[in-house]
C-alpha positions in Angstrom: -78.1 -12.1 126.9 -75.3 -14.5 126.0 -74.6 -17.5 123.5 -74.6 -21.0 125.2 -74.1 -24.5 123.7 -77.0 -26.9 123.9 -76.3 -30.4 123.7 -79.2 -32.0 121.7 -80.1 -35.5 121.0 -78.7 -37.3 117.8 -79.9 -35.6 114.6 -82.2 -33.2 116.3 -80.3 -30.0 115.6 -82.8 -28.8 113.1 -86.0 -29.5 115.2 -84.3 -27.7 118.3 -83.4 -24.7 116.0 -86.9 -24.6 114.6 -88.3 -24.8 118.3 -86.1 -22.0 119.8 -87.0 -19.8 116.7 -90.7 -20.2 117.5 -90.1 -19.3 121.0 -88.4 -16.0 120.0 -84.8 -17.3 120.7 -82.1 -16.6 118.4 -80.5 -19.9 117.4 -77.8 -21.2 115.2 -76.3 -24.8 114.4 -73.5 -25.1 111.9 -74.6 -26.7 108.8 -74.5 -26.4 105.1 -76.2 -28.0 102.1 -73.5 -29.7 99.9 -74.0 -31.6 96.6 -73.7 -35.4 96.9 -70.6 -36.8 95.1 -72.9 -38.0 92.1 -74.1 -34.4 92.0 -77.8 -35.2 92.2 -78.7 -34.8 95.7 -78.3 -32.2 98.4 -76.8 -33.6 101.6 -76.8 -31.6 105.1 -73.2 -31.4 106.4 -73.2 -30.7 110.2 -70.1 -29.4 111.4 -70.7 -29.7 115.2 -73.2 -32.5 115.4 -75.0 -32.8 118.8 -75.0 -28.8 119.1 -77.3 -26.1 118.7 -76.2 -22.5 119.8 -78.9 -20.3 121.4 -78.7 -16.7 122.4 -80.7 -16.0 125.5 -80.7 -14.7 129.0 -79.8 -17.5 131.3 -82.5 -16.4 133.9 -85.0 -17.3 131.2 -83.7 -20.8 130.4 -87.0 -22.7 131.0 -88.2 -22.3 127.5 -85.0 -23.8 126.2 -84.6 -26.6 128.6 -88.4 -27.5 128.1 -87.5 -28.5 124.5 -87.6 -32.5 124.8 -84.9 -32.7 122.3 -82.4 -30.5 124.4 -80.2 -33.0 126.9 -78.8 -29.9 128.7 -76.9 -26.7 128.4 -73.0 -26.9 128.2 -71.1 -26.1 131.3 -69.4 -27.1 134.3 -71.6 -29.0 136.8 -74.7 -26.9 137.3 -73.0 -23.7 136.0 -73.8 -22.9 132.0 -70.7 -21.5 130.2 -71.4 -18.8 127.8 -69.6 -18.5 124.5 -68.2 -15.2 123.2 -70.0 -13.6 120.2 -66.5 -13.5 118.6 -66.3 -17.3 118.5 -69.8 -17.6 117.2 -69.1 -15.3 114.3 -65.8 -17.1 113.5 -67.8 -20.5 113.2 -70.4 -18.7 111.0 -67.8 -17.4 108.6 -65.9 -20.8 108.3 -69.1 -22.6 107.7 -70.2 -20.1 105.0 -67.4 -22.0 102.9 -68.7 -25.6 103.1 -66.7 -26.8 100.1 -63.5 -26.0 102.0 -64.6 -26.4 105.8 -64.9 -29.7 107.3 -65.5 -31.1 111.0 -62.5 -31.9 112.7 -61.4 -33.0 116.2 -61.2 -30.6 119.0 -58.0 -28.6 118.6 -56.6 -25.9 120.9 -52.7 -26.1 120.4 -50.8 -24.3 117.8 -50.1 -20.6 116.9 -53.1 -18.3 116.5 -53.2 -16.8 113.1 -55.6 -14.5 110.8 -56.0 -15.3 107.2 -54.7 -12.3 105.2 -56.5 -13.0 101.7 -58.7 -15.7 100.0 -62.2 -16.5 100.9 -61.7 -16.6 104.4 -59.9 -13.2 104.7 -60.1 -11.8 108.3 -60.8 -15.3 110.0 -58.8 -16.0 113.1 -58.0 -19.6 114.5 -55.1 -21.7 115.1 -52.9 -23.1 112.5 -52.5 -26.8 111.7 -50.2 -28.4 109.3 -49.8 -31.9 107.8 -48.1 -33.2 104.9 -47.4 -29.7 103.3 -50.7 -28.4 103.7 -52.2 -25.9 106.2 -55.6 -25.5 107.7 -57.0 -22.9 109.9 -58.9 -24.2 112.9 -61.9 -22.4 114.5 -62.5 -23.7 117.9 -65.3 -23.0 120.6 -63.3 -23.8 123.5 -66.2 -24.3 126.0 -68.1 -26.6 123.7 -64.8 -28.5 122.7 -65.8 -28.4 119.1 -63.7 -27.5 116.1 -63.9 -26.7 112.4 -61.0 -26.6 110.0 -60.6 -25.2 106.5 -57.7 -25.7 104.2 -55.8 -22.4 103.2 -53.0 -21.3 101.5 -50.1 -21.0 104.0 -48.8 -18.0 102.6 -52.2 -16.2 103.4 -51.5 -16.6 107.2 -50.1 -14.1 109.6 -49.4 -14.9 113.1 -51.3 -13.3 115.8 -49.6 -12.5 119.0 -51.1 -13.2 122.7 -52.5 -9.6 122.7 -54.6 -10.2 119.5 -52.4 -7.9 117.1 -50.8 -9.2 114.0 -47.0 -10.1 114.6 
């Protein structure tokens, strides 16, 4: 069993997640309820619109693709691409702080870093800097989706290619 990214019809992420759960398939779509600017309403912020992630055995994909709102399983040609569990866990961690996390364009360049302190301690991603600010970008490479959160640049430590802190 592996995680797979499901491309779903516009605004149908909650529906697909409910149908997967009803079929006994673990699912996740990165979202959070945040307060509106006036503070009177809760608004759903979708961090990766159009995607729901499902944990299932690819040989048993019939229940997944039978859901009308699912456009397909992300992959190359007819070959679905699994997503490492570690990437899903990183996305869950960054989304758990919806006040500082936000959707961003796909990002794969830059130095790999780990957050040493603060609310995102232990989070690994790529550093992005602009106008004296720093963000950690968490990327699902196979889905070409990213989420960023602003962090204190001093909290970052460089990770070398072998995954150890430099």
